Phi, psi and omega in degrees: 000317180296323179295318179297319178297316179296319179295322178295318178298316180297318179296316179295319178297317178298317178298318178298312180299315179299313180297317179297319178298319178297320178298316179297315182296315183286336178281338179280334181231140178247126181056031177077006180246140179279139178282130182297143182294342178280345180299129180159183180250132187234143171261135175286122187245333179198154174212128174233150179294130179275346176205166179304141175263120183245148173219122183048048176064018177246141177287123177265309178215141180280159174308142179092351179295135178286118179239028183303312183294321181292310182292316179298318178297320178290319183293318185259011178296336182256009179289153181273017186288138173295324177238114184302336178291345177272001185291139176208167178246131178246122173263112185268158181294343175280004183067026174262150175253134175233139165274122182240165183236112182296127180079005178232161180272355185285144173202161182217125176293127186248350180144212181227165178223156175208159180233140180284168186300325180270004173060038177246349179227121176256125179257125177249106179266097182272144183219159177300149007272004181294329176227156183300322177216157184306140184211129176256119177254131176256121174263103182264172183053037183297131174235119180263126171253178178286336182238006181197175165218150179230162178176188182237133173249119176263146175063045173279115182284130175222154180290142177299332181298331179297339180248020179056042175251168182310139183294157174091354180260167178233133174253147175253111181270146167246116187230151169263130185237159172219135173239131177258134180286133179265141175261108184255000000 
């Protein structure tokens, strides 16, 4: 009788361990697909010029200049946030990009994202109404950290007015960017 009780305990313990293992395995993967490490909500934290900014063959700003406020203002100018300081970018597991507002219920679908096989280029396909017209931004030299990602965006179109230059023109910036992952 004592042997039977011990065998029953071992069988129940084995069943518990097996069931717990299944729960762990299925909670790590949804529908058999692994969630990309880039999925998450990010705050835009910095942008510096990756090369000299020129206008009509004149130097406007040298390489390395901090343009965080200019780029951030342009990027988040179309967010639906009541307070622009709450603006963030969410890369969803559905490969959609949303402009979201931390602490607010507002959000705006901004497009889609994808990552290349060697994980060095992140493509951000932005679309209206988040931007006036469809725009594909390539973040090259991508470096993923556990709490951020960095990279370079070449040919980011911005208005000349942002640099107090004649209105109506467009400058193409080459910038180094950083986004920090938010823990929500």
